[in-house]
Steps between C-alpha positions, in 0.01 A plus 500: 500500500630152524166318513385697192811400323432127590149523368600665172765229454244230562268666248766522230584143549128391490475704165800331357357149590166576358669579173711180506176295527366651182617398148715775359606538141869507422467825330378669826721319750861623485805470710433853634121464554423154631144434552402869479709608791826653422819318615613805722168501672529110564848545645386796725199315634682189589800691629269707723347184642836341556650812665198540733507133588873514572524830683170479697427137508297485820260746353473401136559123480190426682305723259674342211380155628158603587440684164599218281829670397714179529268322255510799260881502517514130423270543204720787383806283518345226296400737213706417197561868422608589848866634500760346718548824711129495599517132571789556734320781687192286529707202630642725762164621610354152503789372720447777738128421518589141610739632772386327826631792703231727363180452668147547367271800544 
């Protein structure tokens, strides 16, 4: 269901950010497996959050705000190894989170 998809996306994003905080060796950190989480999983996690917040904003944006998702997306965007497509999706989601027409829970 949608709520489980949202939570799964948040967990994947948290996992990615924990890996970014740790020092990784160049031999284990590649373009396809950044910080221990494969690039396709990163894209799917951020895409899922973006999609939920764009299509069902009144339900999921307050959850994103409350659960610290905006802060996680900002950290992800600032990561030096974050691909541009993920940064764009994160930016769209952050912009939606600051939309004044969407109330809080």
